[in-house]
KOLRO-780799 format. One record per residue (C-alpha): x, y, z; residue in three letters. Coordinates in pm, 1 decimal. Example, Ala and Ser with C-alpha at 12.3 -4.5 7.8 and 13.67 -1.06 7.14 Angstrom:
u v w rovo
1230.0 -450.0 780.0 Ala
1367.0 -106.0 714.0 Ser
end
This chain:
u v w rovo
2156.5 -1249.9 -1026.6 Gln
1830.5 -1066.9 -959.6 Val
1666.1 -1114.5 -637.8 Gln
1286.2 -1078.3 -582.7 Leu
1150.1 -1095.0 -227.8 Val
774.0 -1135.4 -177.1 Glu
590.7 -1053.6 156.5 Ser
236.0 -998.1 277.2 Gly
92.7 -1346.2 251.2 Gly
-113.7 -1497.7 523.2 Gly
-441.6 -1643.9 636.3 Leu
-761.1 -1441.8 575.5 Val
-1124.8 -1507.7 583.8 Gln
-1333.4 -1517.6 261.7 Ala
-1426.2 -1159.8 165.3 Gly
-1119.9 -1025.5 313.3 Gly
-813.8 -845.0 166.8 Ser
-439.8 -878.5 158.9 Leu
-162.3 -684.4 -10.5 Thr
131.5 -870.7 -149.9 Leu
455.5 -686.8 -210.5 Ser
768.2 -775.0 -401.4 Cys
1090.4 -594.6 -391.6 Val
1360.8 -627.7 -653.0 Ala
1723.9 -609.8 -622.6 Ser
1775.5 -490.2 -987.1 Arg
1899.3 -134.9 -1043.1 Ile
1703.9 -78.6 -1358.9 Asn
1377.5 -225.0 -1227.7 Phe
1161.7 17.1 -1428.8 Ser
1285.7 -139.6 -1752.5 Phe
1097.5 -464.4 -1686.9 Tyr
743.7 -596.6 -1708.8 Thr
654.5 -758.8 -1383.0 Met
396.0 -1022.1 -1309.7 Gly
232.6 -1206.5 -1025.7 Trp
149.7 -1573.5 -1058.3 Tyr
6.6 -1824.0 -825.7 Arg
6.7 -2203.8 -789.1 Gln
-231.7 -2410.7 -599.9 Ala
-159.1 -2759.7 -473.9 Pro
-192.7 -3003.2 -750.7 Gly
-231.4 -2739.2 -1012.5 Lys
-16.4 -2563.1 -1266.7 Gln
122.1 -2221.7 -1195.2 Arg
-105.2 -1957.4 -1357.7 Glu
-68.5 -1591.5 -1445.1 Leu
-270.3 -1363.3 -1220.7 Val
-165.7 -1009.6 -1336.3 Ala
110.1 -821.1 -1519.1 Thr
219.2 -459.7 -1535.8 Ile
423.1 -310.2 -1810.9 Thr
706.5 -56.1 -1784.3 Thr
445.6 197.5 -1893.2 Gly
209.9 73.6 -1604.1 Ala
-31.6 -93.4 -1842.5 Arg
-198.5 -369.8 -1645.8 Thr
-365.3 -692.1 -1744.4 Ser
-549.9 -962.6 -1527.6 Tyr
-674.6 -1307.0 -1543.7 Ser
-1046.4 -1338.6 -1576.3 Asp
-1061.6 -1510.2 -1234.9 Ser
-929.3 -1203.3 -1043.1 Val
-1044.3 -913.3 -1269.8 Lys
-1225.3 -650.8 -1067.6 Gly
-1089.4 -782.4 -734.3 Arg
-722.2 -763.5 -767.9 Phe
-503.5 -460.0 -857.8 Thr
-143.6 -473.1 -963.0 Ile
82.7 -158.9 -923.6 Ser
441.8 -62.5 -922.0 Arg
666.8 176.1 -746.8 Asp
979.0 204.3 -955.5 Asn
1154.6 438.2 -696.2 Ala
1114.4 159.2 -446.9 Lys
1163.1 -116.8 -706.5 Lys
838.9 -271.2 -579.9 Lys
549.7 -435.8 -733.0 Val
225.5 -485.5 -527.7 Ser
-74.8 -688.1 -567.1 Leu
-391.4 -566.2 -381.1 Gln
-632.1 -857.0 -334.7 Met
-992.8 -775.8 -240.3 Asn
-1310.5 -989.1 -193.7 Ser
-1081.1 -1301.5 -145.0 Leu
-1230.9 -1639.7 -220.0 Lys
-1115.9 -1983.3 -94.2 Pro
-1023.6 -2060.6 -459.1 Glu
-767.6 -1781.2 -438.4 Asp
-562.6 -1987.8 -188.1 Thr
-232.2 -2055.4 -348.8 Ala
136.1 -1981.1 -322.1 Ala
184.8 -1640.2 -495.1 Tyr
503.7 -1552.1 -690.3 Tyr
632.8 -1230.2 -848.2 Cys
823.7 -1256.1 -1162.0 Lys
1058.2 -1020.3 -1369.9 Glu
946.1 -1100.2 -1720.8 Glu
1208.7 -1176.4 -1971.1 Gly
1197.3 -1257.5 -2345.0 Pro
1011.3 -1571.6 -2452.8 Arg
890.8 -1670.0 -2111.0 Gly
1227.6 -1641.6 -1932.3 Ser
1284.5 -1418.9 -1628.8 Gly
1353.3 -1435.5 -1253.4 Tyr
1116.2 -1560.1 -981.9 Trp
1080.7 -1482.0 -629.9 Gly
1056.2 -1756.7 -360.9 Gln
677.8 -1706.9 -314.8 Gly
433.9 -1623.6 -38.2 Thr
140.7 -1830.7 84.1 Gln
-210.8 -1705.3 71.7 Val
-478.7 -1909.1 250.0 Thr
-840.4 -1804.3 230.9 Val
-1064.2 -1966.6 481.8 Ala
-1432.8 -2021.0 402.3 Ser
end
């Protein structure tokens, strides 16, 4: 069983920054694409950003230019640097180890609240 533990969420004013971290228990962490997702109340969970084993990144249009995903394979950690936060970024944020055909392992989530 793979464990993913997120941290770094909290309350921030609009325009502020937060960095989320996710540490994995899997030994061969570097073999997996990792993703950050978010889910706001009453909405479906949506993909925010991904980073491949080769460190290629992709972002949703809503966060492009503001968020940066990165990974540290030695520490088995994936991070999400979030700048210029907006109230609409308020959500529970989850990291995921991506598996085939949408499968994979999820973390427990960390709450981000952006006050206007």
